[in-house]
N, C-alpha and C positions, 0 to 999 in steps of 0.2 A: 391531750395532756398527758405526759409520761407518768407513769406509776413507778415510783421508786422502791416500791416493797417487794419482798420475795416470799413465796409461799413453799419453797422446798430446800432442803439441806441434803446433800448427797453425800458430803465429805465433811470431816472435823479433824483439824490438825489440834489434838487435845493434847498440850504439855502435861506431862505427869510429874515431871522435876525440874524447877528453873535453874538450879544451879549446874556447874560443871565442874568436872575434876580435872581439866586441862585450862590452859590459858593461851590458846593458839593465837597468834597476833595478826590473822585476818578476820578474826571474829571480836565482836564488841565485848564478849565475856573476857577478852584478853587485853582490853584497855585498862590502863591505870584505874584503878577503882572498881574495875569489873561492872558487872550487871547492876542496875539499881537493886538495892537489898530487899525491897518489899516484894520484888519479883523471882526471889529465889527459893521460893517455898516449893512444899512437896503437896502434890493432888492427893487428898485423903479419899478413901474408898466410897464413903457415902456420897460425896460430891461427885465423884466419878460415875458411879452407877447411875445417880439422878440426872446428868448430862446425856448419857446414852439413851436412857429410858425417854428422856423428853424428845430427843432427836430422831429416834425410830418411827413414830409416826408422821414425820417430816419428810420421810424418804431416806434415811441414813443407810450408806452402803459402804463406806469406807472412813477408817480412822487412822491417822497417823499419829502415834503416841509420842511424838518427838517435841515438837514445838522448837524452843530455841535452848534447851537444857539437854543434859545427858540422861536419858529415859532410865537407863539400868541402875542409876542411884535411887530409883523408887523402890523400897522394900515389897510392895505389894505388886511389883510389874508383872510377875507371872501370873497372879490373879486377875488382873486387867486383861492379859491377852486370853485367858481361858474364859471370861464374861464375854468378851467380843465374840469369841468363837462359838459359845451356846446361843447368841443372838444372832448369829449368821452374817456377821460383819466382817469384812476383809480389813484386816490390820498391817501395819509395818512401821518399823522404826528408822530413824537415821541415829547412829551412834559412833562414837569415837574408837569403839572397840577395845578401850583400856580395860574394861571388866569381862571382856568376852574371852572364855575358855571353850574347850571343845565340850566338857561338861554342862557349862551355862546355855552354850549353843543349842545341846540337845533337849535341855529342859525347856528351852524358849520354843522348840519344834513341838514337842509335846504338848506345850500349853496353848498351841494354835497360830502362833505369830506367823503371818503369812510371808512377809518380805522384811529382810534385814538388810539395810543399806550401810556399808562401814565407809566413814570418810577416812581415805588415806591421801591426806595432803602432802605431797611431795613425791617427785619422780624418782628420786634414788634416796640412799641412807643419810645424805647430809642434809637435803632439803626437808626429807621428812621430819628430821630432829628439830629443824628450826620451825616449820610451820605447825606441827602438832605440838610442840613445845615438850617433847618426851622422847628419849632415845628408845625407841620401840620397834623400828623398823623391821628388824629380822624377826624378832617374835610376832610381830603382826603377821608376817608372811607366812609363818609357820602354823599360827593359829587358823588363819583363813584355809590353808591347805588341809588341816585337820578337819575343819567343818565342812568343807566341800567332800571330803572322803566320808564323812558321817552322812551325807546326802545321798552320795552314790550306794553306800552299803545299806542303808535302812529306809530308802525309797520315801523320806519325809517330803511333805508338799511345799516346805518353807523354801524361799528364794534367797539366794544371799548374792548381793551385789556391793560394788564399790562406787565411790564417788570422789572426783579430784576437781579443785578450782585451779585454772591457769592463772598464775600469778604475775606474769609479765608478756605481755601482748606482743612484744617485739621479739620474744623468743618461744613464741606458741608452739612452732613446729618442732623445736627441738625438746620443749617440754613433753608434748604429746608423745613423742616417739619414744622417749625414757620411760615414760608412765607405762605405754605398751608394753616395752619389753620387761620392765620390773615387776608389774602387777598383772595387767590384763593376760598377757601371753604367758607369763610364767606361772600364773594359777589357772590358766583357762576359765576366767570369771567374767561374768556380766558386768558392766560398768557404764558410767557416763563421765564427760569431762566438759566442764564450764568454763566461762570466762569469769572472773571475780567480779562481784557488784559492789556497792558502796553503802550498803546498810542505809538506806534512805539519808543519805548524805553523811552519816556519822564520821565516815572516813575520810571524805573530802575536808573535814574540819581538824580530824584529830590524829591522822596517821599517815606518814609515808614510811614504809618499812625496807630494811635492807634484807634481801634474801641470803645474805652470807657468801662468802668464797667471792667469785667473779661477777656475781649477777646484779650486783648495783641496786640503787633505788628503785621503788616502783610506787605508783599510784593505785589506789583502790577505787577507781571510778571509771565507768564506760564514757563519761562526759567527755574526757579529754579527746578520745578517738571519734567518737559518733555525736559531739555536741551539736552539730549542724542539722542533725535530723530533727524533724518535727516531734513535739511531744504528744503523746495520746494516753488515755487510761490503761494501766496494766491489766485491768479486767478483775482484779481480786476482790474489791469490794462488790463486784456485780454478780459474781459467780455464785453457785449454790454451794460454797465452801466457807467454813467459819474457822477462825483462828482463837483458841482458847488457851490462855496461861495458866499455869499452876497457882501463881501468885496474884497479887492485885493490890491496888492503893490501901495504905494503912494496914488494917487487920483483914482485908478482903482476900478472898480466893477466887479463882475462876474468872479472871478478867477477860472479856472479850475484846479482842484487837483487830485491825483491818486485816493485816497479814504478818508472816514472821519477820519481814525486813525492818521492823520498828523495833528490833532488838536494840537496846541502846538509848532508847526515848521509850519505853513502853509507856511510863507514866502519862505522856502526851496524849497518848493515842487509846486510852481506855474508852469504850463504847457502852460497858455495863458489866457489873459483876453477877456471876450465875449464883452466889450464895445469898443473894439479894432478890435478884429478878429472875424471871421464867426465861428460858431461851427464845421463846416466841415473842416476848416482852422486847427483848433486846435486838433481835434482827431487824425488826421493823419499828424500832424506837426513833425519837427525832434525831439522836445523833448519827445513827446508821444511815438513816433515809436522807439526810443532809449530806453525808458523806459520798452516797451514789449519785446525787443530783449534781455535787460539784465535779464528780468525775466525768459524768457523761457531759457536763456542759463545758469542760476544761479549765476549771477555775482551780488548778492545782496549787497556785501560790497562795491561796487562801487556806491550805492545809499545811500547818507547820511542819507534820512529820512525812509529808508526800511532796513538798515543793522541790526537794533538792534529791529524789531519789531516780537513780539511772535506770529504775525498769519502766518509767515513763519513756524511754526511748526505745524505739521499736529496732532491736539487734537480734535479728533470727540467729546470725553467726555466733551469738554466745553460747550457743550448743555447739560445742567443738566436735564432738565425737560421742557416740553411744552404740551399743550392740543390744539395748535392751528394747523388746519388741513393743511398738506403738508409742514409745517415748518419742516427744517432739517438743520442739520450742513453743511457748505459750501454753504449755499443758501443764495439768498437776501431775507431780511425781507419784501420787498414789492412784488416783482414779483415772488419770487422763482426761479429765474434765477440762475443757477449752476455754481458757480464759478469755481469748480474743472473740470467741463465739459468744460468750457472755455480753461483751460490749455490744456487738450486732444484734442480740435479742432485746437488750435495753432500747437501743435506738430505733427499734422496730415497734416499740409498744405503742 
């Protein structure tokens, strides 16, 4: 009989701020009405330290401080980086870069942040303005160049990378080449390029977006192109990786959810609150155990926030390009934990 519990946590995606200072059209934060208000809160210092301290005895090694909001909006962010460094934990963020300056970047390096991944959604000035919802293309390239120069001069151990989502599958090669020319080769920087996903079905129901100019309308789902492939577990509920939101239902904070892709329907996916229960109680609680069981048995249609997610479709080509060492399809962006391997581990229990 399969044991659907876990006894180790190696990585936490710990959202420190639930809101965002942009309204990008390919993100549920940018939909009309934005993210659910209850989940736009800030992670306070006491709860942050409590979560880290609870996770360390369970094997914590990596923390992504991003979640689905903009982490640099948290006023205590540099304190959190320093705390993780003191505990010997590798840290990273995904940021839209709007608040990033060369001075801010150096402060983050000094605080001990290990990886800074900047979302540069757009292959040229026009597409960047559309998908990032701000005219910041020239300034962003200038800032990143200054940050890379700081790393070169002062030898900080922080890694700076970019991230891009291909918005139109039929024009993948064109977008990739332009992105390489205008970001990767222009800056001589590490990065990764992915096919856009559908945020657990939120975009299948809510959005068909125009890229402007001559790009036409596009769909935000891999389903259209790969729907004939069999569904299988994405592996996220089965891995030693936990997703924690800054906010939570009603007045709660520290909601545990299955993965970052439930953004837009967080309230449906809450597995527990860390301001109410311990981490150990939640990860092996009834809701989490039932979720793992359904994933192993393939009962995806019984999970409202999973049933329409295109991560249930195996699409290795969704990782279009990367020059980041060890980065691969099916693995965590922080720790390179293998989600597919997690499926096999549970199936062999």
